[in-house]
C-alpha positions in Angstrom: -52.7 -4.9 -21.9 -49.4 -3.0 -22.2 -49.7 -0.6 -19.4 -47.6 -0.4 -16.2 -49.3 0.7 -12.9 -47.9 3.9 -11.4 -45.9 2.0 -8.7 -43.8 0.2 -11.3 -42.9 3.5 -12.9 -42.1 4.8 -9.4 -39.7 1.9 -8.8 -38.0 2.4 -12.2 -37.7 6.2 -11.5 -36.2 5.6 -8.0 -33.8 3.0 -9.5 -32.7 5.6 -12.1 -32.1 8.3 -9.5 -30.2 6.0 -7.2 -28.1 4.8 -10.2 -27.2 8.4 -11.1 -26.4 9.3 -7.5 -24.1 6.4 -6.9 -22.5 6.5 -10.3 -21.6 10.2 -10.4 -18.8 10.0 -7.7 -16.8 7.8 -10.1 -16.4 10.7 -12.5 -14.8 13.2 -10.1 -11.5 11.4 -9.8 -9.2 11.3 -6.8 -6.7 13.6 -5.2 -3.6 13.0 -3.1 -4.1 13.3 0.6 -2.3 12.8 4.0 -4.1 11.0 6.8 -3.3 11.4 10.5 -4.5 8.8 13.0 -3.6 7.5 16.4 -0.6 5.2 16.6 -1.1 4.2 20.3 -4.2 3.4 22.4 -3.3 6.3 24.7 -3.3 8.8 21.9 -6.6 10.3 20.7 -7.3 12.0 17.3 -10.5 14.2 17.4 -11.9 17.3 15.8 -9.5 19.4 17.8 -6.7 17.9 15.8 -8.0 19.5 12.6 -7.0 23.0 13.9 -3.6 21.8 14.8 -3.0 20.2 11.3 -4.2 23.4 9.7 -1.7 25.4 11.8 1.1 23.1 10.9 0.3 23.4 7.2 0.0 27.2 7.5 3.4 27.4 9.2 4.9 25.3 6.4 3.2 27.5 3.8 1.4 24.5 2.3 -2.1 25.0 0.9 -4.7 22.2 1.4 -7.9 21.9 -0.5 -9.5 21.0 2.8 -8.7 19.4 6.2 -11.5 17.4 7.8 -12.2 14.9 10.6 -13.9 11.7 9.5 -14.6 10.1 12.9 -11.3 8.3 13.4 -8.7 10.3 11.6 -7.9 13.7 10.0 -7.5 13.9 6.3 -6.0 16.7 4.3 -6.4 16.9 0.6 -3.9 18.5 -1.8 -3.7 19.5 -5.4 -0.7 17.4 -6.5 1.6 14.6 -5.1 4.6 16.9 -4.5 2.5 19.0 -2.1 1.3 15.8 -0.5 4.8 14.6 0.3 5.8 18.0 1.7 2.7 18.0 3.9 3.5 14.5 5.1 7.0 15.5 6.2 5.7 18.6 8.0 2.9 16.8 9.8 5.2 13.9 10.8 7.8 16.3 12.3 5.1 18.2 14.2 3.2 15.2 15.6 6.1 12.8 16.1 9.0 14.8 17.4 10.6 11.5 18.6 10.9 9.4 15.5 12.0 6.4 17.4 8.7 6.3 19.3 6.0 7.6 17.0 2.7 8.4 18.7 0.7 9.1 15.5 0.4 7.4 12.2 0.9 9.8 9.2 0.2 8.0 6.0 -0.2 8.8 2.3 -3.7 8.4 0.9 -6.0 9.1 -1.9 -9.5 10.7 -1.4 -12.3 11.3 -3.8 -12.9 14.8 -5.3 -16.7 14.2 -5.1 -18.7 16.9 -3.3 -19.1 16.6 0.5 -22.9 16.2 0.3 -22.5 13.0 -1.8 -20.1 11.6 0.9 -22.7 12.2 3.6 -25.2 10.1 1.6 -22.4 7.4 1.3 -22.3 7.9 -2.4 -18.6 7.0 -2.8 -16.6 5.9 -5.9 -15.8 2.3 -6.4 -12.2 1.2 -5.6 -9.8 0.6 -8.4 -7.2 -2.2 -8.3 -3.5 -1.9 -8.6 -3.7 -2.3 -12.4 -6.0 0.7 -12.7 -5.4 3.1 -9.8 -2.6 1.6 -7.7 -2.7 1.4 -4.0 -0.4 1.1 -1.0 3.0 -0.7 -1.1 4.7 -1.8 2.1 8.1 -3.5 2.4 8.3 -5.1 5.8 11.3 -6.7 7.5 11.0 -9.5 10.1 13.1 -9.2 13.3 14.7 -12.7 13.3 16.5 -12.1 16.6 13.1 -11.4 18.3 11.7 -14.6 16.7 14.6 -16.6 18.2 14.1 -14.9 21.6 10.4 -15.6 21.6 10.9 -19.2 20.7 13.6 -19.7 23.4 11.1 -18.1 25.9 8.5 -20.6 24.9 11.0 -23.5 25.2 11.8 -22.2 28.7 8.2 -22.3 29.8 7.8 -25.8 28.3 11.0 -27.0 30.1 9.8 -25.6 33.4 6.4 -27.4 33.1 8.0 -30.7 32.0 10.4 -30.7 34.9 7.7 -29.9 37.4 5.4 -32.5 35.9 8.1 -35.3 36.4 9.1 -33.8 39.8 12.7 -33.3 38.9 14.4 -30.8 41.1 16.0 -27.7 39.5 17.2 -24.4 40.9 16.2 -22.2 37.9 16.3 -21.8 34.2 18.4 -19.1 32.5 17.3 -18.0 29.0 20.1 -17.1 26.6 20.0 -15.8 23.0 20.5 -19.3 21.5 19.4 -21.6 24.2 18.6 -22.5 27.8 20.6 -23.4 30.9 18.9 -25.4 33.6 20.6 -25.4 37.0 20.1 -28.6 39.0 21.2 -29.3 42.6 23.4 -32.3 41.8 24.7 -34.5 39.0 22.2 -37.3 39.9 19.4 -35.0 38.8 21.2 -33.8 35.7 20.9 -37.1 33.7 17.1 -37.5 34.0 16.6 -33.8 33.4 18.7 -34.0 30.2 16.9 -37.1 28.9 13.5 -35.6 29.6 14.3 -32.3 28.0 15.9 -34.0 25.0 12.6 -35.9 24.5 10.3 -32.9 25.0 12.4 -30.3 23.1 14.2 -32.2 20.4 15.0 -28.9 18.5 17.8 -28.2 21.1 21.0 -30.1 21.7 21.2 -31.0 25.4 24.3 -31.7 27.4 25.3 -32.0 31.1 28.0 -29.7 32.5 29.4 -30.0 36.0 31.1 -27.3 38.0 34.7 -26.4 37.5 35.9 -28.4 40.6 34.1 -31.5 39.4 32.1 -31.6 42.6 28.8 -33.5 42.6 27.3 -30.5 44.4 25.8 -28.5 41.5 25.4 -29.2 37.9 23.6 -27.7 34.9 22.0 -28.9 31.8 22.5 -26.8 28.7 20.4 -26.7 25.6 21.5 -25.0 22.4 19.6 -24.4 19.2 21.2 -26.3 16.3 21.9 -24.4 13.1 19.1 -26.2 11.4 16.7 -25.3 14.2 17.7 -21.6 13.9 17.0 -21.7 10.2 13.7 -23.5 10.7 12.6 -20.9 13.3 13.4 -18.1 11.0 11.6 -19.7 8.1 8.6 -20.6 10.1 8.4 -17.1 11.6 8.4 -15.6 8.1 5.8 -18.0 6.8 3.5 -17.5 9.9 3.8 -13.8 9.5 2.8 -14.0 5.8 -0.2 -16.2 6.8 -1.2 -13.8 9.6 -0.9 -10.8 7.2 -3.2 -12.6 4.8 -5.8 -13.0 7.6 -5.5 -9.4 8.7 -5.9 -8.1 5.2 -8.9 -10.3 4.8 -10.3 -8.8 8.0 -9.8 -5.3 6.5 -11.8 -6.4 3.5 -9.1 -5.6 0.9 -9.7 -7.2 -2.5 -7.0 -8.9 -4.4 -4.0 -8.1 -2.1 -0.4 -9.1 -3.0 1.5 -10.5 0.0 4.7 -12.3 -0.9 8.2 -13.1 0.4 11.2 -11.1 -0.7 14.5 -12.4 0.3 15.2 -14.2 3.6 13.5 -11.8 6.0 11.3 -9.4 4.0 7.7 -9.3 2.9 6.1 -7.2 0.3 2.5 -6.1 0.9 0.4 -4.4 -1.8 -3.1 -3.3 -1.0 -5.1 -2.3 -4.0 -7.9 0.2 -3.8 -7.3 1.0 -0.1 -8.5 4.4 1.0 -8.0 4.2 4.8 -4.2 3.5 4.5 -3.5 4.6 8.0 -5.7 2.0 9.6 -4.3 -0.6 7.2 -0.8 0.3 8.2 -1.6 0.2 11.8 -3.4 -3.2 11.7 -0.8 -5.1 9.5 2.2 -3.5 11.3 1.2 -4.4 14.8 2.8 -7.3 16.6 -0.3 -7.4 18.9 0.7 -10.3 21.1 -1.5 -10.8 24.1 -0.2 -12.4 27.3 -2.0 -13.2 30.5 0.4 -13.0 33.4 0.2 -12.7 37.2 1.1 -9.4 38.8 4.3 -9.2 41.0 3.6 -6.7 43.8 7.3 -6.6 44.8 8.8 -4.5 42.1 12.3 -5.8 42.9 11.3 -9.3 42.2 9.3 -8.5 39.0 10.6 -10.2 35.8 9.3 -7.2 33.8 7.7 -3.9 34.4 5.3 -2.4 31.8 3.2 0.8 31.8 -0.4 0.5 32.7 -3.1 2.0 30.5 -4.5 5.2 32.1 -8.2 5.5 32.8 -10.2 8.5 31.6 -9.2 11.6 33.6 -5.9 10.2 34.9 -2.8 12.2 34.3 -0.1 10.4 36.3 1.3 7.3 34.5 1.5 4.0 36.3 3.5 0.9 35.9 2.9 -2.7 36.9 5.3 -5.5 37.6 4.8 -9.0 36.1 5.8 -12.5 37.1 7.9 -14.4 34.6 5.5 -17.3 33.8 3.0 -16.7 31.0 -0.5 -18.2 31.7 -1.8 -18.0 28.2 -0.9 -16.1 25.0 -2.8 -14.7 22.0 -1.8 -17.6 19.9 -4.0 -19.8 22.1 -7.1 -17.8 21.5 -9.7 -19.8 19.5 -12.2 -16.9 19.2 -12.4 -13.2 19.9 -15.3 -10.8 19.3 -16.1 -7.2 20.3 -19.2 -7.1 22.6 -21.0 -4.8 25.1 -20.9 -6.3 28.6 -23.6 -6.3 31.2 -22.5 -2.9 32.4 -22.8 -1.5 28.9 -19.1 -1.1 28.4 -17.1 -2.2 25.3 -15.4 -5.5 25.9 -13.7 -8.4 24.1 -15.2 -11.9 24.6 -12.4 -14.5 24.2 -12.3 -18.3 24.1 -9.0 -20.2 24.9 -8.0 -23.6 23.6 -8.0 -26.5 26.0 -4.4 -26.3 26.9 -4.6 -22.6 27.8 -7.9 -23.2 29.5 -6.4 -25.7 31.9 -3.5 -23.4 32.6 -5.9 -20.5 33.2 -8.1 -22.6 35.5 -5.1 -23.7 37.6 -3.7 -20.2 37.8 -6.9 -18.6 38.9 -7.7 -21.3 41.4 -4.3 -21.0 43.1 -4.2 -17.2 43.1 -7.7 -16.1 44.3 -7.6 -12.5 45.4 -4.4 -11.7 43.6 -4.2 -9.4 40.5 -3.7 -10.6 37.0 -2.7 -8.5 34.0 -3.5 -8.7 30.4 -0.5 -7.3 28.5 -0.6 -6.2 24.8 2.8 -6.2 23.2 3.1 -4.0 20.1 6.4 -3.7 18.3 8.3 -5.3 21.3 6.8 -2.9 23.9 4.3 -4.1 26.4 1.3 -2.3 27.9 -1.0 -3.6 30.6 -4.4 -2.9 29.0 -6.3 -4.5 32.0 -5.3 -5.3 35.6 -8.0 -7.0 37.7 -8.2 -9.0 40.9 -9.0 -12.7 40.4 -12.4 -13.1 42.0 -13.0 -16.7 41.1 -11.9 -19.7 39.1 -12.4 -19.5 35.3 -11.1 -21.4 32.3 -11.6 -21.2 28.6 -14.4 -18.5 28.3 -14.1 -15.0 29.8 -14.2 -11.3 28.9 -11.5 -8.6 28.7 -12.7 -5.3 30.0 -10.9 -2.0 30.5 -10.9 1.6 29.4 -11.7 0.8 25.8 -13.6 2.6 23.1 -15.7 0.5 20.7 -13.1 1.0 17.9 -10.4 -0.3 20.2 -12.3 -3.4 21.1 -13.1 -4.0 17.4 -9.4 -3.7 16.5 -8.3 -5.9 19.4 -10.8 -8.6 18.4 -9.6 -8.3 14.8 -6.0 -8.7 15.7 -6.6 -11.7 18.0 -8.8 -13.4 15.4 -6.1 -12.9 12.8 -3.5 -14.3 15.1 -0.3 -12.8 16.5 2.8 -12.3 14.4 5.5 -14.8 15.1 8.0 -12.0 15.2 7.9 -8.2 15.1 7.9 -6.6 11.7 9.0 -3.1 10.8 7.8 -1.2 7.8 11.0 -0.1 6.1 9.5 1.3 3.0 6.0 2.7 2.3 4.7 4.4 -0.8 1.6 4.7 -2.9 2.1 3.1 -6.3 0.6 4.2 -9.6 -1.2 2.0 -12.2 0.9 -1.0 -13.2 -0.5 -1.0 -16.7 -0.1 2.7 -17.3 -2.6 5.4 -18.2 -2.7 4.3 -21.8 -4.0 0.9 -21.0 -6.5 2.3 -18.5 -7.8 4.6 -21.3 -8.0 1.7 -23.7 -9.9 -0.4 -21.2 -12.6 2.3 -20.8 -12.6 3.1 -24.5 -13.3 -0.5 -25.3 -16.5 -0.3 -23.2 -17.5 3.0 -24.8 -16.8 1.9 -28.4 -18.6 -1.4 -27.8 -21.6 0.5 -26.5 -21.7 2.8 -29.5 -21.4 -0.1 -31.9 -24.2 -2.0 -30.3 -26.4 1.2 -30.2 -25.8 1.9 -33.9 -26.7 -1.7 -34.9 -29.8 -1.8 -32.7 -31.1 1.6 -33.8 -30.6 0.8 -37.5 -32.0 -2.7 -37.4 -34.9 -2.4 -34.9 -35.6 1.4 -35.3 -37.6 2.7 -32.3 -37.4 -0.6 -30.5 -33.7 -0.4 -31.0 -33.7 3.0 -29.4 -35.6 1.5 -26.4 -33.0 -1.3 -26.2 -30.1 1.2 -26.3 -31.7 3.3 -23.5 -32.2 0.1 -21.5 -28.6 -0.8 -22.1 -27.4 2.6 -20.8 -29.6 2.0 -17.8 -28.0 -1.4 -17.2 -24.5 0.1 -17.3 -25.7 2.8 -14.9 -27.1 0.3 -12.5 -24.0 -2.0 -12.7 -21.6 0.9 -11.9 -23.9 2.1 -9.1 -24.1 -1.3 -7.5 -20.3 -1.7 -7.6 -20.0 1.7 -6.0 -22.5 0.9 -3.3 -20.7 -2.4 -2.5 -17.3 -0.5 -2.6 -16.0 -3.2 -4.9 -12.5 -3.1 -6.4 -12.6 -2.8 -10.1 -9.7 -4.2 -12.1 -8.9 -4.6 -15.8 -10.6 -8.0 -15.8 -13.6 -6.3 -14.3 -13.7 -3.9 -17.2 -13.7 -6.9 -19.5 -16.7 -8.3 -17.6 -18.5 -5.0 -18.0 -17.9 -5.1 -21.8 -19.2 -8.7 -21.8 -22.3 -7.8 -19.7 -23.2 -5.2 -22.4 -23.3 -8.0 -25.0 -25.3 -10.3 -22.7 -27.8 -7.5 -21.9 -28.5 -6.6 -25.5 -28.9 -10.3 -26.3 -32.1 -10.3 -24.1 -33.4 -7.3 -26.1 -32.7 -9.1 -29.4 -34.7 -12.1 -28.2 -37.6 -9.8 -27.2 -37.6 -7.9 -30.4 -37.4 -11.0 -32.5 -40.3 -12.5 -30.6 -42.4 -9.4 -31.3 -41.5 -9.6 -34.9 -42.5 -13.3 -34.9 -45.9 -12.5 -33.5 -46.4 -9.7 -36.1 -45.4 -12.1 -38.8 -48.0 -14.5 -37.6 -50.7 -11.9 -38.0 -51.1 -10.8 -34.4 -52.2 -7.2 -33.7 -49.5 -4.8 -32.6 -50.6 -4.5 -28.9 -51.0 -8.3 -28.7 -47.6 -8.9 -30.4 -45.8 -6.6 -27.9 -47.4 -8.4 -25.0 -46.8 -11.9 -26.4 -43.2 -11.0 -27.4 -42.2 -10.0 -23.8 -44.1 -12.9 -22.2 -42.7 -15.6 -24.5 -39.1 -14.2 -24.5 -38.9 -14.1 -20.7 -38.5 -17.9 -20.3 -35.7 -18.0 -22.7 -34.0 -15.0 -21.2 -34.2 -16.5 -17.7 -32.8 -19.9 -18.7 -29.8 -18.4 -20.6 -29.0 -16.0 -17.7 -29.3 -18.6 -15.0 -26.9 -21.0 -16.8 -24.5 -18.1 -17.3 -24.9 -17.1 -13.6 -24.0 -20.6 -12.5 -20.7 -20.4 -14.4 -20.1 -17.0 -12.8 -20.7 -18.3 -9.3 -18.3 -21.2 -10.0 -15.6 -18.7 -11.0 -16.4 -16.7 -7.8 -16.3 -19.7 -5.5 -13.2 -21.4 -6.9 -11.2 -18.6 -8.6 -8.8 -16.1 -7.0 -7.2 -12.8 -7.8 -8.2 -11.4 -11.2 -10.5 -14.3 -11.8 -12.6 -13.3 -8.8 -12.6 -9.7 -9.9 -14.0 -10.8 -13.3 -16.6 -13.1 -11.6 -17.9 -10.4 -9.3 -18.7 -7.9 -12.1 -19.9 -10.7 -14.3 -22.5 -12.0 -11.8 -23.7 -8.5 -11.0 -23.9 -7.7 -14.7 -26.2 -10.6 -15.2 -28.6 -9.5 -12.5 -28.7 -5.9 -13.7 -29.1 -6.9 -17.3 -32.2 -9.0 -16.5 -33.7 -6.0 -14.7 -32.9 -3.5 -17.4 -33.6 -5.6 -20.5 -37.0 -6.8 -19.3 -38.5 -4.4 -16.8 -37.0 -1.1 -17.9 -37.2 -1.7 -21.7 -40.9 -2.8 -21.4 -41.6 0.2 -19.2 -40.4 2.4 -22.1 -42.4 0.5 -24.7 -45.5 0.6 -22.5 -45.0 4.4 -21.9 -44.8 5.0 -25.7 -47.3 2.5 -27.1 -49.4 1.3 -24.2 -51.8 4.3 -24.1 -52.6 4.2 -27.9 -56.0 2.5 -28.1 -55.9 2.0 -31.9 -52.3 1.2 -32.5 -51.7 0.9 -36.3 -48.1 -0.2 -36.4 -44.9 -0.5 -34.4 -41.4 0.8 -35.3 -39.4 -2.4 -35.1 -38.0 -2.7 -38.6 -39.1 -4.8 -41.5 -41.1 -7.9 -40.7 -40.1 -10.6 -43.2 -42.2 -13.5 -44.2 -40.7 -17.0 -44.5 -41.0 -16.7 -48.4 -38.9 -13.5 -48.4 -41.8 -11.0 -48.8 -42.8 -8.3 -46.3 -45.6 -9.2 -44.0 -48.7 -6.9 -43.9 -49.1 -6.0 -40.2 -52.8 -5.7 -39.3 -53.7 -2.7 -37.2 -56.3 -2.4 -34.5 -58.1 0.1 -36.7 -58.5 -2.6 -39.4 -60.1 -4.9 -36.8 -62.6 -2.2 -35.9 -63.5 -1.7 -39.6 -64.0 -5.4 -40.0 
């Protein structure tokens, strides 16, 4: 009746071992480290970089706990933060001799002290939020002049298209820092051009200027940004950058980030629980503006010349000239995803919006057999990542191929999905920050869980005796499973999360109280011990399920509609409900069955005093008494 088959004990044993394995890394703590990764697509960091980093540290007389290559970057771990800062300076000087054009990203980081064999099994500690462990702090400044220039360039393209659409003759458009100048052949064309541009581009103040001699031969229409327009462009660029940073951080999977405006042109970014800070710095710091432009074969007539990405094995750098008109930009991408093309090469599949699709279709139809370049602008510098000959007409859907690695296509897809920054941003301050609540509050948070567990254990053992011991062991198993699941999911634990853990302990023990009282009720009614144990677990299950499901609904609501610390609480709360149902019912019954299930003539169970309704002690019949009768 109260026996588990061997496979159930096997499942419980495996769950116990897995829980121990994935919980242990959280007790080793973390150490300061420096991470080296590539800052440009043409730079590679591989296992050979480990020896170079070791040599740099040796020359600087800096001792590292270890230096290892993790697949995309090199990490060096140190004993204390002072050594970490010295190592960062030494590695930066060695790998980036030209500080104005850094080729590598050297970032501060924190790595686990857990053994290497655990890391190979992906047994990693859970992340801690800014209020417990800290994270990475960036102060970024928006280049407002670049924002104005980019907006003026967009206005220039719109003005050119509008004039061509209405067949108004013009000799050329000159872009200036605060506006445009449209040269027209005569004063008769100036009026219609001014009226059209004033209607299409109302953010600019348009006027007609004739030549100095007052001749009708030659005139120009000037458009200047109003002070309000300049202010609006700056504000919009800042807000768009903040929104883009939110999207990029979400793509990185960072929990509970802080991204907020500071002053007129600065943004504070705090990433809690981040371990790969180098990639985070690279992703959020990129301007990553994509442009599709036709190639100008005549270098003298090219509007701009950019370097072309070198293929594998190439050693001589090449450049490519570009025409002025932009066919489409990254802002017009509706979808981007990393794929493997039909030739088994990494590629990016993109979908343009309708406006860009029409522009692309017209450009490819009119320029068959001519080369087109896809240019990636990062921090104001362009690079032709792909140059190909137009073989046929295409519109909204196509693929970007080139000399990409799978990681590069994943990063490019991520950046295009998240959107381009409205203006370049420079990281002017970077640091890892400590716990905002202090070590004392962290200690108190964990002590609250420990003391709560001890108090529950003392009560259960004194009130329910051996069944209380079973409940306490099941409660410890529940805590073990909860921490292990959080570690496997690489969740970010915050102070509200610790509160949810403490709450889950009370909820988990509540299920055991229901079971124990049900067993007592059966014994009070005259049931035999084995039958009372079986009936107690069976009858309590429905009540436990109902109470946990209703609580889970509340937790899911917090998870769906909450944000920040509320979500952190809700995640741990929901996971705690699931692990408590598993531990309080299956694991505790496994212990009871292991202890009592094999006793054929069970005389009594150690579950404390069984009181009758009239206040007396019930006489619990034993199975031996039944045999005698």
